[in-house]
C-alpha positions in Angstrom: -7.4 12.7 17.0 -10.4 12.5 19.2 -12.7 14.2 16.7 -11.7 13.6 13.1 -14.8 15.4 11.7 -13.7 18.7 13.3 -11.1 20.2 11.1 -10.9 23.5 13.0 -8.9 23.7 16.2 -11.2 24.7 19.0 -9.0 27.5 20.4 -8.3 28.9 17.0 -11.8 28.8 15.6 -12.9 31.7 13.5 -16.6 32.1 12.9 -18.3 33.3 9.8 -18.9 36.8 11.2 -15.3 37.3 12.0 -14.2 36.3 8.5 -16.8 38.5 6.8 -16.0 41.5 8.9 -12.2 41.0 8.2 -12.8 40.7 4.5 -15.1 43.7 4.4 -12.7 45.8 6.4 -15.2 46.3 9.3 -13.2 44.5 12.0 -11.2 46.3 14.7 -7.4 46.3 14.6 -7.3 43.7 17.3 -9.6 41.4 15.4 -7.6 42.0 12.2 -4.4 41.1 14.1 -6.0 38.0 15.4 -7.2 36.9 12.0 -3.7 37.6 10.5 -2.1 35.6 13.3 -4.4 32.7 12.6 -3.8 32.9 8.9 0.0 32.6 9.6 -0.5 29.7 11.9 -3.0 27.7 9.7 -2.8 27.2 6.0 -6.5 26.2 6.0 -7.6 29.5 7.5 -5.2 31.3 5.1 -6.8 29.5 2.1 -10.3 30.3 3.4 -9.6 34.0 3.7 -7.9 34.2 0.3 -10.8 32.3 -1.3 -13.4 34.6 0.4 -11.5 37.7 -0.8 -12.1 36.5 -4.4 -15.9 37.2 -4.2 -17.1 40.5 -5.5 -20.1 40.8 -3.2 -21.2 39.3 0.1 -24.6 38.5 -1.4 -23.0 36.2 -4.0 -20.8 34.6 -1.2 -23.9 34.0 1.0 -25.8 32.3 -1.9 -22.8 30.1 -2.7 -22.5 29.1 1.0 -26.1 28.2 1.1 -25.8 26.2 -2.1 -22.8 24.4 -0.9 -24.4 23.5 2.4 -27.5 22.2 0.7 -25.4 20.1 -1.7 -23.3 18.8 1.2 -26.4 17.8 3.2 -27.9 16.1 0.2 -24.6 14.1 -0.5 -24.3 13.1 3.2 -27.9 11.8 3.2 -27.1 9.7 0.0 -23.9 8.4 1.5 -25.6 7.5 4.8 -28.3 5.5 3.0 -25.7 3.8 0.8 -23.7 2.6 3.8 -26.6 0.6 5.3 -26.1 -3.0 4.4 -29.2 -5.1 3.5 -29.4 -7.8 6.1 -32.0 -10.4 5.0 -33.8 -12.4 7.6 -31.9 -15.6 7.6 -33.8 -17.3 10.4 -36.0 -19.3 7.9 -32.9 -20.3 6.0 -31.2 -21.6 9.2 -34.4 -23.5 10.1 -34.6 -25.1 6.7 -30.9 -26.2 6.8 -31.4 -27.7 10.3 -34.5 -29.6 9.1 -32.7 -31.0 6.0 -29.8 -32.1 8.2 -32.1 -33.8 10.7 -34.0 -35.6 7.9 -30.7 -36.8 6.4 -29.6 -38.2 9.8 -33.0 -39.9 10.2 -32.8 -41.4 6.7 -29.3 -42.5 7.3 -30.3 -44.1 10.6 -33.2 -45.9 9.0 -31.1 -47.2 6.2 -28.4 -48.5 8.6 -31.1 -50.3 10.7 -32.5 -52.0 7.6 -29.1 -53.4 6.6 -28.5 -55.0 10.0 
């Protein structure tokens, strides 16, 4: 739970090259065995491989990956700017309230002295 933004396990991490070579059938038997093992161990990796196998060409896949990354960066920038709260400068407001309270106390004191 140390890094909630990292959904991949560090020791089981597959990179893009390994996935593409597996899907295109260009990986060695050892690499294929490793990918299959990771697919059995992780439903996320299994879903990723199955989804990538649905593409008819690697060019389309690359363009989709670039498009998704661009959209994701754009959405993250929007979300980051929305999360910033507007913090108005309240120092003048505090000073004004203090002055009004002090004037009220002075006025009350003057009125009390006049009645005595």
